[in-house]
Every structure is written in structure tokens, then in C-alpha cells.
C-alpha positions as CSV (number, residue, x, y, z in Angstrom):
1,M,106.4,111.1,89.4
2,E,108.6,109.6,86.8
3,K,108.7,106.5,84.6
4,G,109.3,103.4,86.7
5,A,108.0,105.0,89.9
6,V,105.8,102.8,92.1
7,V,102.4,104.4,92.9
8,W,99.0,103.6,94.3
9,L,95.6,105.0,94.0
10,K,94.9,107.3,97.0
11,S,91.8,105.2,97.7
12,G,94.0,102.0,97.9
13,G,94.5,99.0,95.7
14,P,97.6,97.3,94.2
15,A,101.0,98.8,93.7
16,M,101.3,100.1,90.1
17,T,104.3,101.1,88.0
18,V,104.3,104.4,86.0
19,K,104.8,103.3,82.4
20,V,104.3,106.6,80.5
21,D,104.1,110.2,81.4
22,I,101.4,111.5,79.0
23,S,101.4,115.0,80.4
24,R,102.2,116.8,83.6
25,N,98.8,115.7,84.8
26,E,98.3,112.2,83.4
27,W,100.2,108.9,83.7
28,V,99.7,105.5,82.2
29,C,100.2,102.9,85.0
30,T,100.5,99.1,84.8
31,W,99.8,96.5,87.6
32,F,99.2,92.8,88.1
33,T,95.8,91.4,89.1
34,P,95.6,88.6,91.7
35,Q,95.4,86.3,88.8
36,S,98.7,87.6,87.5
37,E,97.1,89.4,84.5
38,V,98.7,92.7,83.5
39,R,96.4,95.7,83.5
40,E,97.0,99.2,82.3
41,H,95.1,102.5,82.7
42,T,95.5,106.2,82.5
43,F,95.2,108.1,85.8
44,F,95.3,111.8,86.7
45,A,98.0,113.0,89.0
46,D,95.6,113.9,91.8
47,Q,94.4,110.2,92.0
48,L,97.9,108.8,92.7
49,T,100.3,108.7,95.6
50,D,103.8,107.4,96.2
51,K,102.8,106.3,99.7
52,D,101.0,102.9,100.2
53,P,97.5,103.8,101.5
54,N,97.0,100.1,102.2
55,S,99.5,100.3,105.0
56,Y,98.6,101.6,108.5
57,L,101.9,103.2,109.0
58,S,101.9,105.0,105.6
59,S,99.5,107.5,107.1
60,F,102.2,108.8,109.4
61,D,104.6,111.2,107.7
62,D,106.9,110.9,110.7
63,F,107.2,107.5,112.4
64,D,108.4,109.4,115.6
65,E,104.7,110.1,116.1
66,L,104.4,106.6,117.4
67,E,106.4,107.1,120.5
68,D,105.6,103.9,122.2
69,D,103.3,100.9,122.0
70,D,100.6,102.7,124.1
71,D,99.8,104.8,121.0
72,I,98.5,101.8,119.1
73,D,95.3,100.0,120.2
74,D,96.4,96.4,119.7
75,S,93.2,95.0,121.0
76,I,92.0,94.7,117.4
77,L,94.8,92.2,116.8
78,R,93.8,89.9,119.6
79,K,91.4,87.0,118.8
80,N,88.3,86.9,121.0
């Protein structure tokens, strides 16, 4: 990862921007809270990912894995 890269915690959360590369294993990241406040914290490399874990499709390395709509259970999208 490099300065300016957009990253997320692997566990989810808001998009963050890499501000400073402290070492090969630590980065300072900044992000906005829902109240538009800027936050900053140091994270270890193994805590971060460049794929949005909040997105269903980000879990697929290759979108071809979704060959057709039958692969997705859209019943959860319907209102009861």
C-alpha cells in the first residue's frame, strides 16, 4: 500500500486513506465519521485490505464466478 491508497479494515467499516507509511508493517490512515469529523489511527498491515469488505461482491476475486442470477439468492431482497 502506498500514500493516498484507499483501504478498509478487513472487519469492515468506512473507507480510509493511507496518510503515512510508518514502516513496512504500519500505516497511519484517516477517515470521516458519519458526523463529518476527521479521524486518524495507526494500523498494522494485516488489519487492512484494498477490497471493500462491506460490499457483497468484493468477496469474489473473479466476477465470472457469478455466472447467472441463479447463483444469488435474491429472496432476501424481497419484502415479506
